[in-house]
C-alpha positions as CSV (number, residue, x, y, z in Angstrom):
1,X,-116.6,-21.2,-136.4
2,X,-113.0,-21.6,-137.3
3,X,-111.8,-20.0,-134.0
4,X,-113.6,-22.8,-132.2
5,X,-111.6,-25.4,-134.2
6,X,-108.3,-23.8,-133.4
7,X,-106.1,-25.9,-131.1
8,X,-105.4,-23.0,-128.8
9,X,-109.1,-22.5,-128.1
10,X,-109.2,-26.0,-126.7
11,X,-105.8,-26.1,-125.0
12,X,-106.2,-22.7,-123.3
13,X,-109.8,-23.2,-122.6
14,X,-109.1,-26.5,-120.7
15,X,-106.2,-24.9,-118.9
16,X,-108.4,-22.0,-117.7
17,X,-111.2,-24.4,-116.6
18,X,-108.8,-26.3,-114.3
19,X,-106.5,-23.4,-113.4
20,X,-107.9,-23.4,-109.8
21,X,-106.4,-26.8,-109.2
22,X,-102.8,-25.7,-109.5
23,X,-102.4,-24.7,-105.9
24,X,-104.0,-27.8,-104.5
25,X,-102.3,-30.3,-102.2
26,X,-101.9,-34.0,-102.7
27,X,-105.2,-35.6,-101.8
28,X,-106.7,-39.0,-101.0
29,X,-104.4,-41.7,-102.6
30,X,-102.0,-39.3,-104.4
31,X,-99.1,-40.1,-102.0
32,X,-99.0,-43.8,-103.0
33,X,-97.6,-42.8,-106.4
34,X,-95.5,-39.9,-105.1
35,X,-94.0,-39.6,-101.6
36,X,-94.9,-43.1,-100.4
37,X,-93.7,-44.9,-103.5
38,X,-90.1,-46.2,-103.1
39,X,-89.7,-46.6,-106.9
40,X,-90.9,-43.3,-108.1
41,X,-88.9,-41.6,-105.4
42,X,-85.7,-42.8,-107.1
43,X,-86.5,-40.8,-110.1
44,X,-85.6,-41.7,-113.7
45,X,-83.1,-44.3,-112.7
46,X,-86.0,-46.5,-111.4
47,X,-87.8,-46.7,-114.7
48,X,-86.3,-50.2,-115.7
49,X,-87.3,-51.4,-112.2
50,X,-90.8,-49.9,-112.6
51,X,-91.3,-52.0,-115.8
52,X,-90.4,-55.1,-113.9
53,X,-93.0,-54.8,-111.1
54,X,-96.7,-54.3,-110.6
55,X,-98.4,-51.0,-110.0
56,X,-98.4,-51.0,-106.2
57,X,-95.0,-52.7,-105.6
58,X,-93.3,-49.5,-104.8
59,X,-96.0,-48.5,-102.3
60,X,-96.4,-51.7,-100.2
61,X,-93.9,-54.2,-101.6
62,X,-96.6,-56.6,-103.0
63,X,-97.2,-57.7,-106.5
64,X,-100.8,-56.8,-107.3
65,X,-102.9,-57.5,-110.4
66,X,-102.3,-54.0,-111.9
67,X,-99.5,-53.2,-114.4
68,X,-99.1,-49.5,-115.2
69,X,-95.4,-48.8,-115.8
70,X,-95.9,-45.8,-118.1
71,X,-98.0,-44.0,-115.5
72,X,-95.5,-44.7,-112.7
73,X,-92.6,-43.7,-115.0
74,X,-94.1,-40.2,-115.5
75,X,-94.1,-39.8,-111.7
76,X,-90.4,-41.0,-111.6
77,X,-89.5,-38.4,-114.3
78,X,-91.4,-35.8,-112.5
79,X,-89.6,-36.6,-109.2
80,X,-86.2,-36.1,-110.9
81,X,-87.1,-32.6,-112.3
82,X,-89.5,-31.2,-109.7
83,X,-89.0,-33.3,-106.6
84,X,-92.3,-33.9,-104.8
85,X,-94.1,-30.8,-105.9
86,X,-97.9,-30.8,-105.9
87,X,-97.9,-27.7,-108.1
88,X,-95.9,-29.4,-110.8
89,X,-98.1,-32.5,-110.5
90,X,-101.3,-30.5,-110.9
91,X,-99.8,-28.5,-113.8
92,X,-98.9,-31.7,-115.6
93,X,-102.5,-33.1,-115.0
94,X,-104.1,-30.0,-116.5
95,X,-101.7,-30.0,-119.5
96,X,-102.4,-33.7,-120.1
97,X,-106.2,-33.1,-119.9
98,X,-105.9,-30.2,-122.4
99,X,-103.9,-32.4,-124.8
100,X,-106.5,-35.2,-124.5
101,X,-109.4,-32.9,-125.3
102,X,-107.6,-31.5,-128.3
103,X,-106.7,-35.0,-129.6
104,X,-110.3,-36.1,-129.0
105,X,-111.6,-33.2,-131.0
106,X,-109.3,-33.9,-133.9
107,X,-110.3,-37.6,-133.8
108,X,-114.1,-36.9,-133.7
109,X,-113.7,-34.3,-136.5
110,X,-112.3,-37.0,-138.8
111,X,-114.8,-39.6,-137.5
112,X,-117.9,-37.4,-138.1
113,X,-116.6,-35.8,-141.3
114,X,-116.5,-32.3,-142.6
115,X,-120.3,-32.0,-143.1
116,X,-120.9,-32.4,-139.3
117,X,-118.2,-30.2,-137.9
118,X,-120.7,-28.2,-135.7
119,X,-121.9,-31.4,-134.2
120,X,-118.2,-32.3,-133.3
121,X,-117.8,-29.0,-131.6
122,X,-121.0,-29.4,-129.6
123,X,-120.0,-32.9,-128.4
124,X,-116.4,-31.9,-127.5
125,X,-117.4,-28.8,-125.7
126,X,-119.9,-30.7,-123.5
127,X,-117.3,-33.3,-123.0
128,X,-114.5,-30.9,-122.1
129,X,-116.7,-29.0,-119.6
130,X,-118.3,-32.0,-118.0
131,X,-117.9,-31.9,-114.2
132,X,-117.4,-35.7,-114.0
133,X,-113.8,-35.2,-115.1
134,X,-112.8,-33.2,-112.0
135,X,-111.7,-36.3,-110.1
136,X,-109.4,-37.4,-112.9
137,X,-107.8,-34.0,-113.4
138,X,-107.6,-32.9,-109.8
139,X,-106.6,-36.3,-108.3
140,X,-102.9,-36.9,-109.2
141,X,-103.3,-40.7,-108.8
142,X,-105.8,-40.7,-111.6
143,X,-103.1,-39.9,-114.1
144,X,-103.4,-43.5,-115.2
145,X,-106.9,-42.6,-116.5
146,X,-105.6,-39.4,-118.2
147,X,-102.6,-41.1,-119.9
148,X,-104.6,-44.2,-121.0
149,X,-107.3,-42.0,-122.5
150,X,-104.8,-39.6,-124.2
151,X,-102.8,-42.5,-125.8
152,X,-105.9,-44.5,-126.8
153,X,-107.5,-41.5,-128.6
154,X,-104.2,-40.6,-130.1
155,X,-104.1,-44.2,-131.5
156,X,-107.6,-43.8,-132.9
157,X,-106.7,-40.4,-134.4
158,X,-103.7,-41.8,-136.2
159,X,-105.6,-44.9,-137.3
160,X,-108.2,-42.6,-138.8
161,X,-105.5,-40.7,-140.6
162,X,-104.0,-43.9,-141.9
163,X,-107.4,-45.0,-143.3
164,X,-107.5,-41.7,-145.1
165,X,-103.9,-41.5,-146.3
166,X,-102.7,-45.1,-146.3
167,X,-99.4,-43.8,-144.9
168,X,-97.7,-46.6,-142.9
169,X,-96.2,-44.0,-140.5
170,X,-99.7,-43.2,-139.2
171,X,-100.4,-46.9,-138.7
172,X,-97.2,-47.4,-136.8
173,X,-97.9,-44.4,-134.5
174,X,-101.4,-45.8,-133.9
175,X,-100.0,-49.2,-132.9
176,X,-97.5,-47.5,-130.6
177,X,-100.1,-45.3,-128.9
178,X,-102.4,-48.2,-128.3
179,X,-99.6,-50.2,-126.7
180,X,-98.8,-47.1,-124.5
181,X,-102.5,-46.8,-123.5
182,X,-102.5,-50.4,-122.2
183,X,-99.3,-49.8,-120.3
184,X,-100.8,-46.7,-118.7
185,X,-103.9,-48.6,-117.4
186,X,-105.1,-52.1,-118.3
187,X,-108.7,-51.0,-118.8
188,X,-107.6,-49.7,-122.3
189,X,-107.4,-53.2,-123.6
190,X,-111.0,-53.2,-124.8
191,X,-110.2,-50.1,-126.8
192,X,-109.2,-52.7,-129.4
193,X,-112.9,-52.7,-130.3
194,X,-112.8,-49.1,-131.2
195,X,-110.5,-49.5,-134.2
196,X,-112.8,-51.7,-136.3
197,X,-115.7,-49.5,-135.1
198,X,-113.9,-46.4,-136.4
199,X,-113.3,-48.0,-139.7
200,X,-116.9,-49.4,-140.0
201,X,-118.8,-46.2,-139.1
202,X,-116.5,-43.6,-140.7
203,X,-115.4,-45.2,-144.0
204,X,-118.3,-47.6,-144.8
205,X,-115.9,-50.5,-145.2
206,X,-117.2,-54.1,-145.7
207,X,-117.3,-56.0,-142.4
208,X,-114.6,-58.5,-143.5
209,X,-112.3,-55.7,-144.7
210,X,-112.8,-53.8,-141.5
211,X,-111.9,-56.9,-139.4
212,X,-108.9,-57.7,-141.7
213,X,-107.4,-54.2,-141.5
214,X,-108.0,-53.7,-137.8
215,X,-106.5,-57.2,-136.9
216,X,-103.1,-55.5,-136.9
217,X,-104.0,-54.2,-133.5
218,X,-103.8,-57.7,-132.1
219,X,-100.0,-57.4,-132.2
220,X,-99.7,-54.7,-129.5
221,X,-102.6,-56.4,-127.7
222,X,-100.7,-59.7,-127.5
223,X,-97.4,-58.0,-126.8
224,X,-98.9,-56.2,-123.8
225,X,-100.4,-59.4,-122.3
226,X,-97.1,-61.2,-122.9
227,X,-95.1,-58.6,-121.1
228,X,-97.8,-58.4,-118.3
229,X,-97.8,-62.2,-117.8
230,X,-94.0,-62.2,-117.5
231,X,-93.9,-59.5,-114.9
232,X,-96.9,-60.6,-112.9
233,X,-96.2,-64.4,-113.3
234,X,-95.9,-64.8,-109.5
235,X,-99.0,-62.9,-108.6
236,X,-101.3,-65.1,-106.5
237,X,-105.0,-65.6,-107.2
238,X,-106.9,-62.4,-106.4
239,X,-107.9,-62.1,-102.8
240,X,-111.6,-61.8,-101.9
241,X,-113.0,-58.2,-102.3
242,X,-113.1,-56.3,-99.0
243,X,-116.8,-55.2,-98.5
244,X,-115.4,-51.8,-97.3
245,X,-113.9,-51.4,-100.8
246,X,-117.0,-52.7,-102.6
247,X,-120.4,-53.1,-100.9
248,X,-121.5,-55.5,-103.6
249,X,-119.4,-58.1,-101.8
250,X,-122.0,-58.1,-99.0
251,X,-124.8,-59.1,-101.4
252,X,-126.9,-62.1,-100.3
253,X,-126.5,-64.2,-103.4
254,X,-125.8,-63.4,-107.1
255,X,-129.4,-62.1,-107.7
256,X,-129.1,-59.4,-105.1
257,X,-125.6,-58.5,-106.3
258,X,-126.8,-58.2,-109.9
259,X,-129.9,-56.2,-109.1
260,X,-127.8,-53.8,-106.9
261,X,-125.3,-53.4,-109.7
262,X,-128.0,-52.5,-112.2
263,X,-129.1,-49.8,-109.8
264,X,-125.5,-48.6,-109.7
265,X,-125.4,-48.7,-113.5
266,X,-128.5,-46.4,-113.5
267,X,-126.6,-44.1,-111.1
268,X,-123.6,-44.0,-113.5
269,X,-125.9,-42.9,-116.4
270,X,-127.5,-40.3,-114.1
271,X,-124.1,-38.9,-113.3
272,X,-123.2,-38.9,-117.0
273,X,-126.2,-36.8,-117.9
274,X,-127.0,-34.9,-114.7
275,X,-123.7,-34.4,-112.8
276,X,-125.2,-32.5,-109.9
277,X,-124.1,-34.2,-106.7
278,X,-120.6,-35.6,-106.9
279,X,-118.6,-37.6,-104.4
280,X,-115.2,-39.2,-104.3
281,X,-116.7,-42.3,-102.6
282,X,-119.8,-44.4,-102.6
283,X,-118.9,-47.2,-100.2
284,X,-120.9,-49.1,-97.5
285,X,-123.7,-48.4,-97.2
286,X,-124.3,-45.4,-99.4
287,X,-125.4,-47.7,-102.2
288,X,-128.1,-50.0,-100.8
289,X,-128.3,-53.7,-101.7
290,X,-131.5,-54.2,-103.7
291,X,-133.6,-56.8,-105.5
292,X,-135.1,-56.7,-109.0
293,X,-138.3,-55.2,-107.5
294,X,-136.4,-51.9,-107.0
295,X,-137.2,-49.1,-109.5
296,X,-133.5,-48.2,-109.7
297,X,-132.5,-51.7,-110.6
298,X,-135.3,-51.8,-113.2
299,X,-134.1,-48.5,-114.5
300,X,-130.6,-49.9,-114.9
301,X,-131.8,-52.9,-116.8
302,X,-133.9,-50.8,-119.1
303,X,-131.0,-48.4,-119.7
304,X,-128.6,-51.2,-120.6
305,X,-131.1,-52.7,-123.0
306,X,-131.6,-49.3,-124.7
307,X,-127.8,-49.0,-125.1
308,X,-127.6,-52.5,-126.6
309,X,-130.5,-51.6,-128.8
310,X,-128.8,-48.5,-130.0
311,X,-125.6,-50.4,-130.7
312,X,-127.5,-53.0,-132.8
313,X,-129.4,-50.3,-134.6
314,X,-126.3,-48.3,-135.2
315,X,-124.4,-51.3,-136.6
316,X,-127.2,-52.4,-138.9
317,X,-127.8,-48.9,-140.2
318,X,-124.2,-47.6,-140.0
319,X,-125.4,-44.8,-137.7
320,X,-122.8,-43.1,-135.5
321,X,-125.2,-43.4,-132.6
322,X,-124.1,-47.0,-132.5
323,X,-120.5,-45.9,-132.3
324,X,-121.4,-43.9,-129.2
325,X,-122.9,-47.1,-127.6
326,X,-119.7,-49.1,-128.5
327,X,-117.5,-46.4,-127.1
328,X,-119.4,-46.3,-123.9
329,X,-119.4,-50.1,-123.4
330,X,-115.8,-50.7,-124.5
331,X,-114.4,-48.1,-122.1
332,X,-116.8,-48.9,-119.2
333,X,-117.4,-52.6,-119.1
334,X,-114.1,-53.6,-117.3
335,X,-115.0,-51.4,-114.3
336,X,-118.7,-52.1,-114.3
337,X,-118.7,-55.0,-111.7
338,X,-120.9,-57.0,-114.0
339,X,-118.3,-59.7,-114.9
340,X,-116.1,-59.5,-111.8
341,X,-115.9,-57.3,-108.7
342,X,-113.3,-54.6,-108.5
343,X,-112.3,-52.6,-105.4
344,X,-115.0,-50.0,-106.0
345,X,-118.8,-50.2,-106.4
346,X,-119.0,-46.8,-108.2
347,X,-116.2,-44.4,-109.2
348,X,-116.7,-41.1,-111.0
349,X,-113.3,-41.5,-112.6
350,X,-114.6,-44.6,-114.4
351,X,-116.8,-42.4,-116.5
352,X,-113.9,-40.3,-117.8
353,X,-113.9,-41.9,-121.3
354,X,-117.4,-43.6,-121.2
355,X,-119.2,-40.3,-120.8
356,X,-118.1,-39.3,-124.3
357,X,-120.1,-42.2,-125.7
358,X,-123.2,-41.1,-123.7
359,X,-122.7,-37.5,-125.0
360,X,-122.5,-38.8,-128.6
361,X,-125.7,-40.7,-128.2
362,X,-127.5,-37.7,-126.6
363,X,-126.3,-35.1,-129.1
364,X,-127.1,-37.3,-132.1
365,X,-130.5,-38.1,-130.6
366,X,-131.2,-34.5,-129.9
367,X,-130.1,-33.6,-133.4
368,X,-133.0,-35.7,-134.7
369,X,-135.5,-34.0,-132.3
370,X,-134.1,-30.5,-132.9
371,X,-135.5,-30.5,-136.5
372,X,-138.9,-29.6,-135.2
373,X,-137.5,-27.2,-132.5
374,X,-136.6,-23.6,-133.0
375,X,-132.9,-23.2,-133.6
376,X,-132.6,-20.4,-131.1
377,X,-134.1,-22.7,-128.4
378,X,-131.4,-25.4,-129.2
379,X,-128.6,-22.8,-129.0
380,X,-130.0,-21.5,-125.7
381,X,-130.2,-25.0,-124.2
382,X,-126.7,-25.7,-125.3
383,X,-125.5,-22.4,-123.8
384,X,-127.2,-23.1,-120.5
385,X,-125.7,-26.6,-120.2
386,X,-122.2,-25.3,-121.0
387,X,-122.6,-22.6,-118.4
388,X,-123.8,-25.1,-115.8
389,X,-121.1,-27.6,-116.6
390,X,-118.3,-25.1,-116.5
391,X,-119.5,-23.5,-113.3
392,X,-120.1,-26.9,-111.6
393,X,-116.6,-28.0,-112.7
394,X,-115.0,-24.9,-111.3
395,X,-116.8,-25.3,-108.0
396,X,-116.1,-29.0,-107.9
397,X,-112.4,-28.3,-108.4
398,X,-112.3,-26.4,-105.1
399,X,-113.5,-29.5,-103.3
400,X,-110.3,-31.3,-104.3
401,X,-108.0,-28.6,-102.6
402,X,-107.0,-30.9,-99.8
403,X,-108.1,-34.0,-97.9
404,X,-110.4,-32.1,-95.5
405,X,-112.2,-30.3,-98.3
406,X,-112.8,-33.4,-100.4
407,X,-114.0,-35.5,-97.5
408,X,-116.2,-32.8,-96.1
409,X,-117.8,-32.2,-99.6
410,X,-118.5,-35.9,-99.8
411,X,-120.3,-35.9,-96.4
412,X,-123.3,-34.0,-97.9
413,X,-123.5,-36.2,-100.9
414,X,-122.7,-39.6,-99.4
415,X,-123.6,-39.3,-95.7
416,X,-124.0,-43.1,-95.4
417,X,-120.6,-44.0,-96.7
418,X,-118.4,-45.6,-94.1
419,X,-115.2,-44.5,-95.9
420,X,-116.3,-40.9,-96.0
421,X,-116.8,-40.8,-92.2
422,X,-113.7,-42.8,-91.6
423,X,-111.4,-40.8,-93.9
424,X,-112.7,-37.5,-92.6
425,X,-112.2,-38.7,-89.0
426,X,-108.7,-39.8,-89.8
427,X,-108.0,-36.4,-91.4
428,X,-109.2,-34.6,-88.3
429,X,-107.0,-36.9,-86.2
430,X,-103.9,-36.1,-88.3
431,X,-104.6,-32.4,-88.1
432,X,-105.1,-32.7,-84.4
433,X,-101.7,-34.4,-84.0
434,X,-100.1,-31.6,-86.0
435,X,-101.9,-28.7,-84.3
436,X,-99.8,-26.4,-82.1
437,X,-102.2,-25.6,-79.3
438,X,-104.1,-27.8,-76.9
439,X,-107.4,-26.2,-77.8
440,X,-106.9,-26.9,-81.5
441,X,-105.9,-30.5,-80.8
442,X,-108.9,-31.2,-78.7
443,X,-111.2,-29.6,-81.3
444,X,-109.9,-31.8,-84.1
445,X,-109.8,-34.9,-81.9
446,X,-113.4,-34.4,-80.8
447,X,-114.6,-34.0,-84.4
448,X,-112.6,-37.2,-85.2
449,X,-114.5,-39.1,-82.5
450,X,-117.9,-38.0,-83.9
451,X,-117.1,-39.4,-87.4
452,X,-115.4,-42.6,-86.1
453,X,-118.6,-43.3,-84.2
454,X,-120.7,-42.6,-87.3
455,X,-118.5,-44.9,-89.3
456,X,-118.8,-47.6,-86.6
457,X,-122.6,-47.3,-86.7
458,X,-122.7,-47.7,-90.5
459,X,-120.3,-50.7,-90.7
460,X,-119.1,-52.0,-87.4
461,X,-117.0,-54.7,-89.0
462,X,-114.3,-52.3,-90.3
463,X,-111.3,-53.0,-88.2
464,X,-109.5,-49.7,-88.8
465,X,-112.2,-47.8,-87.1
466,X,-111.3,-49.3,-83.7
467,X,-107.6,-49.0,-84.3
468,X,-107.8,-45.2,-85.2
469,X,-110.5,-44.5,-82.6
470,X,-108.3,-46.0,-79.9
471,X,-105.4,-43.9,-81.1
472,X,-107.4,-40.6,-81.0
473,X,-108.5,-41.3,-77.4
474,X,-104.8,-41.8,-76.6
475,X,-104.1,-38.4,-78.1
476,X,-107.0,-36.8,-76.3
477,X,-105.6,-38.2,-73.0
478,X,-102.4,-36.3,-73.6
479,X,-104.5,-33.1,-73.5
480,X,-106.1,-34.1,-70.2
481,X,-106.4,-31.2,-67.7
482,X,-106.1,-33.6,-64.8
483,X,-105.3,-37.2,-63.9
484,X,-109.0,-38.2,-63.8
485,X,-109.7,-36.8,-67.3
486,X,-106.6,-38.5,-68.7
487,X,-107.6,-41.8,-67.2
488,X,-111.2,-41.4,-68.6
489,X,-109.8,-40.8,-72.1
490,X,-107.5,-43.8,-71.9
491,X,-110.4,-45.9,-70.7
492,X,-112.6,-45.0,-73.6
493,X,-109.8,-45.8,-76.0
494,X,-109.3,-49.1,-74.3
495,X,-113.0,-49.9,-74.8
496,X,-112.8,-49.2,-78.6
497,X,-109.7,-51.3,-79.0
498,X,-111.1,-54.1,-76.9
499,X,-114.3,-54.2,-78.9
500,X,-112.3,-54.7,-82.1
501,X,-110.1,-57.4,-80.6
502,X,-112.7,-59.2,-78.4
503,X,-116.0,-58.8,-80.2
504,X,-114.8,-58.8,-83.8
505,X,-111.6,-60.9,-83.4
506,X,-109.6,-58.5,-85.5
507,X,-105.9,-59.3,-85.5
508,X,-104.4,-56.0,-86.8
509,X,-101.0,-55.5,-85.3
510,X,-101.7,-51.8,-84.6
511,X,-104.9,-52.7,-82.7
512,X,-102.7,-54.7,-80.3
513,X,-99.9,-52.2,-80.1
514,X,-102.4,-49.3,-79.4
515,X,-104.1,-51.4,-76.7
516,X,-100.7,-52.3,-75.1
517,X,-99.8,-48.6,-75.1
518,X,-103.0,-47.6,-73.3
519,X,-102.7,-50.4,-70.8
520,X,-99.1,-49.3,-70.0
521,X,-100.4,-45.8,-69.4
522,X,-103.2,-47.0,-67.2
523,X,-100.8,-49.2,-65.2
524,X,-98.6,-46.2,-64.5
525,X,-101.6,-44.0,-63.6
526,X,-103.2,-46.6,-61.3
527,X,-103.9,-45.2,-57.8
528,X,-103.6,-48.5,-56.0
529,X,-102.3,-52.1,-56.4
530,X,-105.8,-53.5,-57.0
531,X,-106.4,-51.3,-60.0
532,X,-102.8,-51.8,-61.2
533,X,-103.1,-55.5,-61.0
534,X,-106.4,-55.3,-62.9
535,X,-104.7,-53.7,-65.9
536,X,-101.7,-56.0,-65.7
537,X,-104.1,-59.0,-65.9
538,X,-105.8,-57.4,-68.9
539,X,-102.4,-57.1,-70.6
540,X,-101.8,-60.8,-70.1
541,X,-105.3,-61.8,-71.3
542,X,-104.9,-59.7,-74.4
543,X,-101.5,-61.1,-75.3
544,X,-102.7,-64.7,-74.6
545,X,-105.7,-64.3,-76.9
546,X,-103.7,-63.3,-79.9
547,X,-103.7,-66.0,-82.5
548,X,-100.2,-65.6,-83.9
549,X,-98.1,-64.4,-81.0
550,X,-95.2,-62.2,-81.6
551,X,-92.0,-61.8,-79.5
552,X,-93.7,-58.7,-77.9
553,X,-96.8,-60.7,-77.0
554,X,-94.8,-63.6,-75.4
555,X,-92.6,-61.1,-73.5
556,X,-95.6,-59.2,-72.1
557,X,-97.2,-62.5,-70.9
558,X,-94.0,-63.5,-69.0
559,X,-93.2,-60.0,-67.8
560,X,-96.7,-59.2,-66.4
561,X,-97.1,-62.7,-64.8
562,X,-93.9,-61.8,-62.9
563,X,-95.4,-58.4,-62.0
564,X,-98.5,-60.0,-60.5
565,X,-96.5,-62.7,-58.7
566,X,-97.9,-65.6,-60.7
567,X,-94.4,-67.1,-60.7
568,X,-95.1,-70.7,-61.6
569,X,-96.8,-69.6,-64.9
570,X,-94.4,-66.7,-65.4
571,X,-91.4,-68.9,-65.4
572,X,-92.9,-71.3,-68.0
573,X,-93.9,-68.3,-70.1
574,X,-90.4,-66.8,-69.9
575,X,-88.8,-70.1,-70.9
576,X,-91.2,-70.4,-73.8
577,X,-90.3,-66.9,-74.9
578,X,-86.6,-67.6,-74.9
579,X,-87.0,-70.9,-76.8
580,X,-88.5,-68.9,-79.7
581,X,-86.5,-65.8,-79.3
582,X,-83.1,-66.5,-77.7
583,X,-82.1,-62.8,-77.8
584,X,-84.6,-62.3,-75.0
585,X,-82.6,-64.6,-72.6
586,X,-81.3,-61.7,-70.4
587,X,-84.9,-61.5,-69.1
588,X,-84.3,-64.9,-67.6
589,X,-81.4,-63.6,-65.6
590,X,-83.4,-60.7,-64.4
591,X,-86.4,-62.8,-63.4
592,X,-84.1,-65.4,-61.8
593,X,-82.6,-62.7,-59.6
594,X,-86.1,-61.5,-58.5
595,X,-87.1,-65.0,-57.5
596,X,-83.8,-65.6,-55.8
597,X,-84.4,-62.6,-53.6
598,X,-87.9,-63.9,-52.8
599,X,-86.3,-67.2,-51.7
600,X,-88.0,-69.0,-54.7
601,X,-84.8,-71.0,-55.3
602,X,-86.4,-73.8,-57.3
603,X,-88.0,-71.4,-59.8
604,X,-84.8,-69.3,-59.9
605,X,-82.9,-72.4,-60.7
606,X,-85.3,-73.3,-63.5
607,X,-84.8,-69.9,-65.1
608,X,-81.0,-69.8,-64.7
609,X,-80.8,-73.3,-66.2
610,X,-82.8,-72.2,-69.3
611,X,-80.5,-69.2,-69.6
612,X,-77.4,-71.3,-69.5
613,X,-78.8,-73.7,-72.1
614,X,-79.2,-70.6,-74.4
615,X,-75.9,-69.0,-73.4
616,X,-73.4,-71.9,-72.6
617,X,-70.5,-69.4,-73.0
618,X,-71.7,-67.3,-70.0
619,X,-69.5,-68.8,-67.3
620,X,-70.7,-66.4,-64.6
621,X,-74.3,-67.5,-65.1
622,X,-73.1,-71.1,-65.1
623,X,-71.5,-70.5,-61.8
624,X,-74.7,-69.0,-60.4
625,X,-76.5,-72.1,-61.6
626,X,-74.1,-74.2,-59.6
627,X,-74.8,-72.1,-56.5
628,X,-78.6,-72.6,-56.9
629,X,-78.0,-76.3,-57.4
630,X,-76.2,-76.3,-54.0
631,X,-79.0,-74.4,-52.3
632,X,-81.6,-76.8,-53.8
633,X,-79.6,-79.7,-52.3
634,X,-78.2,-81.0,-55.5
635,X,-74.5,-80.8,-54.5
636,X,-73.3,-83.5,-56.9
637,X,-74.8,-81.6,-59.9
638,X,-73.2,-78.4,-58.5
639,X,-69.8,-80.0,-58.4
640,X,-70.2,-81.2,-62.0
641,X,-71.0,-77.6,-63.1
642,X,-68.0,-76.2,-61.2
643,X,-65.7,-78.8,-62.8
644,X,-67.1,-77.9,-66.3
645,X,-66.4,-74.2,-65.7
646,X,-62.9,-74.8,-64.4
647,X,-62.1,-77.1,-67.3
648,X,-63.2,-74.3,-69.7
649,X,-61.4,-71.6,-67.8
650,X,-59.0,-72.5,-64.9
651,X,-58.7,-68.8,-64.0
652,X,-62.3,-68.6,-62.7
653,X,-61.3,-67.9,-59.1
654,X,-64.8,-67.4,-57.7
655,X,-65.9,-70.7,-59.1
656,X,-62.7,-72.4,-57.8
657,X,-63.5,-71.1,-54.3
658,X,-67.1,-72.4,-54.5
659,X,-65.8,-75.7,-55.8
660,X,-63.2,-76.2,-53.0
661,X,-65.7,-75.1,-50.3
662,X,-68.2,-77.7,-51.6
663,X,-65.6,-80.4,-51.8
664,X,-64.8,-80.0,-48.1
665,X,-68.5,-80.5,-47.3
666,X,-69.0,-83.7,-49.2
């Protein structure tokens, strides 16, 4: 038995279990903390800056509600020593997991006591081998879960040592580790409940003494929230939850949301006990919206009541089964969606620590039942579970090799998830863009289209579907074997983009830019002026319908009105463009010249006048304005213009000739 309790058994065992993740790529959201994070890319020098910003600031420049500076600092340190190396990242993940399991074993050994050492081994083995942990270990971004758990259980370990030894050094280390746990991920804050629980269940202390001694953990708790409030003081009220991120946001009223969430809760418990089918995502509409008549919703209610009952029973009788219930609820409740919605309806990573509480309950419960069961049967059952867990973990690790493997694996488990289809389609799109041969490109693009269509069927209100689908058709058009096929692909892409813009009124900038690109290609490929004019008019209509028009939108309106010879509207559009964006004023000169050659002298004058107003220092343009004033019969105004020019620069010979010639006529 002693060899099982040796630290190298746990450290090396965990390393071997996850060794097949070391050659994996970055997957899913890993890049937001590695290559696409401007702060971690700076390395160690960025650590002070990391502590002064929210979690996602280095990724998208916005201050969000998350504050995890310790986690980001590890990525910055890693960047300094290993650059952006997925091998190094995965190696660190496995080492952190192995350390966490060893710390957890040491803590539970003290919590359960010497007379229940075998029970501690059973719980920790099941916990270490549990397949639900694969997402946290194999997904680099989930280092926040790993660090938070490692620091929290280190804090619990040293607090337990303090209660046994009364050494203040152990207490100080416990306070420090708890503070680090919260700085790694904010969900560790409810870990504060585990300190009095540890004291109460392990040392039989009186309730008031337990509360008094554990009250010291309020100091790092308050310090964390003080620091967090200073850094995130300017963060706005949280925006509404995107239904794509959490399908519970689509619920028709609180009752449906609550019932659906109870069904999800039942799913969490099922995954904790029977981790058979695992997926990285469970978005719309993999988890259906239900009412309280649903069996799964009822199962969730019953399961929660049982947990609460076990908690009460455990507290009243000082039974460690109650500690298992507290551990589960304390580490799960903030991500449960019961009190507030988060950006995920169900995430396997959220069971990383809570599953330990479930295993404690199950093992202690089975211990009572096993009294009447043959010991050999118990050992055989335990062996079968360990073999299944380790095998399932090893196989599940392979799913996380790269984006394609993790998305494809999710397709069989969550076929009704819009994000599974969308992300898989986007991955095929990216691989198609990077493919070397036309045949490979087309194969990837065609697979991408299949899954974009599937995503659209599941949840048509997802704007990125139309944006990316339009883009993939543009890429397919580049592989066209003839002009007709190229036009056909561009036309299909245009249909997708137009649906997103016209039917759903999405305003994504990329939707418009992708549509503009396709229209430009169709204009160039048009076989006759009628078709060409059709696409030019569509360009104008699209730009006009945009709510908040950019410089590009206004320019396209003016430019294509010029192209289809709607000069009255085109001139007004060009002038409106330059009023907002003076740097576009050269377009006025170009357009004025076109109209001049077409003998539209009145409109040409209108444009040149607007240009001169924006560029009064351009004497050449001012002289041309004078000429147009002459042509339009406004000779006195022309003379005034010439006189202004000559007063500014007497050496303007061309203007002087025009002036003298006009003077002889009046």
